[in-house]
C-alpha positions, 0 to 999 in steps of 0.5 A: 463351235471351237474347243480351244485356240492354240498359238505358238511361242518361242519363249514359254516363260515369257508367254506365261508371264504375259498371259498370267498377268492378262488373265489375272486382270480379267479375274482368271487363273494362272496357266498350267503347264501340261505333260506335253509342255503346253501352257493352258488357260481356261476362262469363261468356258474357253481354252487358250493353249500356247506351245512351241511349234511341234515342227521345231521351227520358229513360232510366227504370228498369224497375219490378219488373225485376232484372238478375242477374249471376253471381259465382263466390264470396261474396267476389266478391259482396261486392267487387261490392257494395262497388265499386258503392256506391263508384261511385254505386250504392245498396245496396238490400234487405238487406246482402249475405248467404247465402239459405236455398238457399245462394246468396250475394246482394247488391242495388244500384241503378245510378246510373240506378235499374236494379235489379241483383243479384250472386249466387254459386251455392248452396254446398249 
């Protein structure tokens, strides 16, 4: 359904440090900067793009929005969460844990306040 998700950042180098670490924890590659100054991450068929807002105003996090990132295992979810907290992210909600449906999930806010979750498929 979606081709990509685009979020704003007020500090692309800080965002790069955070997202390079969290995608590496999932087995992904570092982001690349395109000719328009946007960071682009490709992982498991999806794309996450990070940019300074084109209107010149400050980037703000979506109130009520969450970006979900696929992880192949609970260990990858844990590694993603650890990498994120070590690179400027904030742990939110509950610690990484299995949900009643068997999915293993963790939540972070990136350095710009965007809410993210990594989750593995249910094991049941």
